[in-house]
N, C-alpha and C positions, 0 to 999 in steps of 0.2 A: 192862436190856434186854440180851439175848444178842447176841453177834457172829455174823453169818451170812456165810459165804463161799461163793462159787460157783466151781466148777471151770471151767476153760476149755472143756471139753467141753460143759458145760451151756450156757454162753454162746453157743457155736457152734450148738448145737441150737436155741436160742431165735432166733438170727439167721436160721436157715433157715426159720422159719415164714413162709409165703406163702399168699395166697389170691387167686384170680382175681376174687373178688367185691368186693375192697377195694383202694383206692389204696395206693401205697407209704407215703404219709404216715399213713394210718389203720393200716396194718400196724405201722409204727414205734411209733405211740402204744400199740397193743395190746401190743407186745413190752415197752415200758417199764412199762406197767400190770401185766403178768404178773410181771416182776422185782420190782416194788414190792409186789405182793400176796404173792408167795412170801416176801419178806423180812419183811413185817409179820406174816404167819401164823407163820413159824418163830421169829421173835424173841420171841414170847409163848407158845410151845408148851411144855408140860411135857416133860422128858427122855424119859419112857416113853410118850408119846402116839404115835399112828401105828401102822400095822400092821407088825409085825416079820416081814419076809419071808424074809430069808436068815440062816441060822445058821452056815454054813461057807463057805470060799472067800474070794475077794477082796472080795466084797460082804457079808461077815459083819457082823452088828450094824447092817445098813442097815434103816431104817424107811421107810414110804411113807405119804404123805397125798395127798389130791386138792385141787388148787387150780385153779379155773376150768376144770375138765374134764381137766387134765393130771395125770398121776401124777408126783409129786415124790419122789425117793429121797434120803434124807439120813442123815448119821451125826452123833450127838451125842458130843462129846468132853468128858468130865466134868472132865478135868484143867484145861483152859483155858476151860471153860464156853462153848464155841462150837459152832456147827452148820455142817457142810460139806455143801452140796448136791452130790451125786455124779451124779445123772441126772435126766432129765425125759423123759416119754413121753406122747404123745397117742395116741388110738385110730388115727389115720391115719399115725403115724410108724412107720418100719421100725426 
């Protein structure tokens, strides 16, 4: 199983997820479920899976997959066989 790391920016974005329709306890459960689902999906993914979105710049070699409706941007490091989650975006996020 591959090692999956989350950047602090991603964890902050997940912590900002709120809904007026759910209690804070339900929101916290969803945030934990989202992190676990991202980890499970990326730990078993092949290195070349996902949509290769950026070819140049600071986000070069970043790939994208969808998890629970969120776009998850990640980079695969072949040297250490680990995946770093660099970004997360939902349709309603700025």
